C-alpha positions as CSV (number, residue, x, y, z in Angstrom):
1,M,-19.1,-8.5,-15.3
2,F,-18.7,-12.0,-13.9
3,H,-17.7,-14.0,-10.7
4,V,-15.1,-16.7,-10.6
5,I,-13.9,-18.6,-7.7
6,T,-10.1,-19.1,-7.6
7,R,-7.7,-20.6,-5.4
8,L,-4.7,-18.9,-3.7
9,G,-2.7,-21.7,-2.2
10,R,-5.2,-23.1,0.3
11,Y,-7.6,-20.1,0.4
12,L,-10.6,-19.6,-1.5
13,V,-11.2,-16.1,-3.1
14,V,-14.4,-15.0,-4.9
15,S,-13.8,-12.1,-7.1
16,A,-15.8,-9.8,-9.3
17,I,-14.1,-9.4,-12.6
18,V,-14.5,-6.5,-15.0
19,I,-12.0,-6.6,-18.1
20,P,-12.3,-3.7,-20.4
21,V,-11.2,-4.2,-24.0
22,A,-7.8,-2.7,-24.4
23,T,-7.3,-1.1,-28.0
24,G,-4.0,-1.6,-30.1
25,T,-1.7,-4.3,-30.1
26,P,-0.3,-5.5,-27.0
27,Q,3.7,-4.8,-26.6
28,S,6.1,-7.8,-26.7
29,A,6.2,-9.8,-23.6
30,T,10.0,-9.0,-23.5
31,A,9.4,-5.2,-23.4
32,Q,10.0,-3.2,-20.1
33,T,7.1,-1.5,-18.8
34,Q,7.1,1.5,-16.5
35,F,4.9,1.0,-13.3
36,D,4.8,3.8,-10.6
37,V,3.6,3.0,-7.2
38,M,3.3,5.1,-4.0
39,T,2.9,4.1,-0.2
40,F,1.3,6.8,1.8
41,N,0.1,6.8,5.2
42,I,-2.3,9.7,5.3
43,R,-2.9,10.0,8.9
44,T,-6.4,9.3,9.9
45,S,-8.9,12.2,10.3
46,N,-10.0,10.1,13.4
47,I,-7.8,12.1,15.6
48,S,-7.6,15.9,16.6
49,D,-4.2,17.1,15.1
50,G,-5.0,20.8,15.6
51,D,-3.6,23.0,12.5
52,N,-2.6,19.5,11.0
53,S,-6.0,18.1,11.2
54,W,-7.4,16.5,8.0
55,P,-9.5,19.7,6.7
56,Y,-6.4,21.6,6.5
57,R,-4.2,19.2,4.7
58,K,-6.7,17.1,2.6
59,E,-6.0,19.2,-0.5
60,L,-2.3,18.7,-0.1
61,V,-2.8,14.8,-0.1
62,V,-4.7,15.2,-3.4
63,E,-1.8,17.4,-4.9
64,T,0.7,15.0,-3.8
65,I,-0.9,12.1,-5.7
66,R,-1.6,14.1,-8.8
67,K,2.1,15.1,-8.8
68,F,3.3,11.6,-9.2
69,A,0.3,10.1,-10.9
70,P,1.3,6.8,-9.7
71,H,-0.5,3.5,-11.3
72,V,-0.9,2.2,-7.8
73,V,-1.1,4.0,-4.3
74,G,-1.2,2.0,-1.2
75,M,-2.8,4.0,1.7
76,Q,-2.7,3.6,5.4
77,E,-4.9,4.8,8.1
78,A,-7.8,6.0,5.7
79,I,-11.2,6.0,7.2
80,S,-14.5,6.5,5.2
81,E,-14.7,10.2,5.1
82,Q,-11.2,10.4,3.8
83,I,-11.6,7.7,1.1
84,D,-14.8,9.4,0.0
85,Y,-13.0,12.6,-0.5
86,L,-10.0,11.2,-2.3
87,T,-12.4,9.3,-4.7
88,S,-14.3,12.6,-5.3
89,E,-11.2,14.5,-6.1
90,L,-9.2,11.9,-7.9
91,P,-11.7,10.4,-10.6
92,E,-9.1,8.6,-12.6
93,Y,-8.5,6.4,-9.4
94,R,-10.7,3.6,-8.2
95,W,-9.9,1.8,-4.9
96,L,-10.1,-1.8,-3.3
97,G,-10.3,-2.6,0.3
98,I,-12.5,-2.9,3.5
99,D,-12.2,-1.4,6.9
100,R,-10.5,-3.4,10.0
101,R,-14.1,-3.8,11.2
102,L,-13.2,-2.5,14.6
103,N,-16.2,-0.4,15.5
104,G,-19.3,-2.1,14.3
105,G,-19.5,-0.2,10.7
106,L,-19.5,3.3,12.1
107,G,-17.1,4.4,9.5
108,L,-14.5,5.3,11.9
109,S,-12.1,2.1,11.5
110,E,-9.1,2.3,9.2
111,H,-8.7,0.9,5.8
112,T,-5.5,0.0,4.0
113,P,-7.0,0.8,0.5
114,I,-5.4,0.4,-2.8
115,F,-6.3,3.1,-5.2
116,Y,-5.5,2.2,-9.0
117,R,-5.5,4.1,-12.3
118,H,-8.5,2.2,-13.9
119,A,-8.1,3.4,-17.3
120,E,-4.7,1.5,-17.3
121,L,-5.2,-1.3,-14.6
122,A,-7.9,-3.9,-14.1
123,P,-8.3,-5.8,-10.9
124,I,-8.9,-9.3,-11.8
125,E,-8.9,-10.9,-8.2
126,S,-8.5,-9.0,-5.0
127,G,-9.0,-9.7,-1.3
128,N,-8.1,-8.9,2.3
129,F,-6.8,-10.7,5.4
130,W,-6.0,-10.2,8.8
131,L,-2.8,-10.5,10.6
132,T,-4.0,-12.5,13.2
133,D,-4.4,-16.3,14.1
134,T,-7.3,-16.4,12.2
135,P,-6.5,-14.4,8.9
136,D,-9.6,-14.8,7.1
137,R,-12.0,-14.1,9.7
138,P,-12.4,-10.3,10.8
139,P,-12.0,-9.6,14.6
140,V,-14.7,-8.9,17.0
141,P,-15.6,-5.0,16.7
142,S,-13.9,-3.1,19.5
143,T,-15.3,-0.3,21.4
144,G,-14.5,2.7,23.2
145,A,-10.6,3.9,23.2
146,R,-9.8,0.8,21.3
147,R,-11.7,1.0,18.3
148,R,-9.0,2.5,16.2
149,R,-5.9,0.7,17.6
150,G,-7.4,-2.4,18.9
151,G,-8.1,-5.6,16.9
152,G,-6.2,-7.1,14.0
153,R,-4.1,-5.2,11.4
154,I,-5.2,-6.0,7.6
155,V,-3.6,-6.5,4.5
156,T,-5.5,-5.5,1.2
157,W,-4.3,-7.4,-2.0
158,A,-5.1,-7.5,-5.7
159,R,-3.9,-9.2,-9.0
160,F,-3.8,-6.3,-11.6
161,H,-4.0,-6.7,-15.2
162,H,-2.0,-4.0,-17.1
163,L,-4.4,-3.3,-19.8
164,E,-1.8,-2.2,-22.6
165,T,0.6,-5.1,-22.3
166,G,-1.4,-7.8,-20.6
167,R,1.1,-8.0,-17.6
168,A,0.1,-9.4,-14.3
169,V,1.1,-7.6,-11.1
170,Y,0.3,-8.6,-7.6
171,V,0.0,-5.7,-5.0
172,F,-0.2,-6.1,-1.2
173,N,-0.9,-3.3,1.1
174,T,-0.4,-3.4,4.9
175,H,0.1,-1.2,8.2
176,L,1.8,-3.3,10.8
177,S,1.3,-2.8,14.8
178,L,3.1,-0.4,16.5
179,R,4.5,-3.1,18.8
180,R,7.9,-4.3,17.6
181,G,9.1,-7.8,18.2
182,Q,7.8,-11.2,17.3
183,G,4.1,-9.9,16.6
184,Q,5.4,-7.9,13.6
185,I,7.5,-10.9,12.4
186,N,4.4,-13.3,12.4
187,S,2.6,-10.7,10.5
188,V,5.4,-10.6,7.7
189,N,5.6,-14.3,7.7
190,L,1.9,-14.5,7.2
191,I,2.3,-12.2,4.2
192,L,5.2,-14.0,2.8
193,E,3.2,-17.2,3.2
194,R,0.5,-15.7,0.9
195,I,3.3,-14.6,-1.7
196,E,4.9,-18.2,-1.6
197,A,1.4,-19.4,-2.7
198,L,1.4,-17.4,-6.0
199,P,2.4,-18.7,-9.3
200,P,6.3,-19.0,-9.5
201,G,7.8,-16.0,-11.0
202,S,5.0,-13.6,-10.0
203,T,5.5,-10.1,-10.2
204,V,5.0,-9.0,-6.5
205,I,5.0,-5.4,-4.8
206,V,4.6,-5.2,-1.1
207,M,4.1,-1.9,0.6
208,G,3.0,-0.3,3.6
209,D,4.0,1.3,6.8
210,F,6.0,-1.4,8.7
211,N,6.5,0.5,11.9
212,N,10.0,-0.6,11.9
213,V,13.4,0.2,10.7
214,A,14.6,-0.9,7.2
215,E,18.0,-2.4,7.1
216,Q,18.3,-2.5,10.8
217,S,15.4,-4.3,12.2
218,D,15.0,-8.2,12.5
219,L,11.7,-7.6,10.9
220,W,13.2,-6.1,7.7
221,K,15.7,-9.1,7.6
222,V,12.8,-11.5,7.7
223,A,11.0,-9.6,4.9
224,T,13.7,-9.4,2.6
225,A,15.2,-13.1,2.9
226,N,12.7,-14.8,1.2
227,G,12.5,-13.4,-2.5
228,L,11.6,-9.8,-1.8
229,D,13.9,-6.9,-2.2
230,D,13.9,-3.5,-0.9
231,A,13.1,-1.0,-3.7
232,W,15.3,1.9,-1.8
233,L,18.4,-0.2,-2.3
234,L,17.7,-1.6,-5.6
235,A,17.0,1.9,-7.0
236,D,19.2,3.4,-9.6
237,E,18.3,7.0,-8.1
238,R,17.2,7.7,-4.7
239,R,15.8,11.3,-3.9
240,G,14.9,12.6,-0.5
241,P,15.8,11.3,3.1
242,E,15.8,8.0,4.3
243,L,13.4,9.2,7.1
244,T,9.9,8.7,6.1
245,L,8.2,9.8,9.8
246,S,7.6,13.5,9.2
247,D,5.7,14.5,12.6
248,F,4.1,17.2,10.0
249,G,7.6,19.0,9.6
250,P,10.6,18.9,7.6
251,P,13.0,16.1,7.9
252,D,15.4,16.0,10.9
253,P,18.9,15.6,9.3
254,G,19.9,13.5,12.4
255,R,17.2,10.5,11.8
256,T,17.2,8.0,9.1
257,D,14.2,6.0,10.3
258,R,12.7,4.4,7.2
259,I,9.4,2.6,8.3
260,D,7.6,3.1,5.0
261,W,8.7,0.4,2.7
262,I,8.2,-0.7,-0.7
263,L,9.5,-4.4,-1.6
264,V,9.4,-6.1,-4.7
265,G,9.7,-9.5,-6.3
266,G,9.8,-11.3,-9.4
267,E,11.3,-9.5,-12.7
268,V,11.2,-6.0,-11.6
269,G,13.7,-3.2,-11.9
270,V,13.7,-0.1,-9.7
271,R,14.7,3.4,-11.7
272,S,14.1,5.6,-8.9
273,V,12.7,5.9,-5.1
274,E,11.7,9.2,-3.8
275,T,11.0,10.1,-0.1
276,V,8.3,12.9,-1.1
277,L,8.7,16.1,0.8
278,H,5.9,18.0,-1.1
279,N,4.6,20.7,1.2
280,E,2.8,24.3,1.1
281,G,4.4,26.8,3.3
282,G,5.7,24.3,5.7
283,R,2.6,22.4,6.0
284,Y,2.9,18.8,5.1
285,P,0.1,16.3,3.8
286,S,0.7,13.8,6.7
287,D,2.8,12.8,9.6
288,H,4.5,10.4,7.4
289,Y,6.3,11.5,4.0
290,P,4.9,9.3,1.0
291,V,7.5,7.2,-0.7
292,A,7.2,6.9,-4.5
293,A,8.9,4.3,-6.7
294,R,9.3,4.2,-10.5
295,L,9.5,0.7,-11.4
296,E,10.3,-1.4,-14.5
297,L,8.4,-4.7,-15.3
298,N,11.0,-6.6,-17.2
């Protein structure tokens, strides 16, 4: 392992690099590579949800991820105890990220972690930034009732090396504020700034809980007007409802609020996107349905 200092636009990034040696001959640069991703708001365990509390649904979260076995899972609302559990139950995955630094390191603050299949992907560089006026500086820790929802929202990102083919893929994972309006737009513009600083033609995946409705909101229009496309709309095949907010139950056929998005940029095709309705006897793994996409890196 060694450390490098790289520059992402005007932002300095220090990363630890571990590059396993891949066996076999890399595929041709023109070959298409399947790349499966999932965005999954797992609902924090830091809230009492009665029969839907974390202990009653954590195995369902694991089952859902195992069922689709995505190369990358972007989670939202995960706190330390949830990450520890998922890491122990999913040894084929490792994760990147930090918490939002809201409560002085008590383990109750949310992460937007990126879980990745370490036998197939190696993170070459990674980092985090806050969706505030000082994105490279964490907010002052909050106390009391604001320790979960206060302070700045965060983005976790990574550049992955696909071990079989040598391809590079940038992944950004976020969870925007509940407050709709200019604040959300400012957050998306900050993410777009970071993407614009990447090498031209980079393969980019942005996913998360955007807390706003795809196709209808100004936020979505801004997010998809600058080189990113909505995987749901690009997909050759769509499965499941548009609605992604489950409230721990089956989909309401009268609602189409798609607030969990997967956006793609660069030479990426979308074979399928699915709003995942996996449940056990009517118990769902979260108050959001995860969204899974089968991508094709061209």
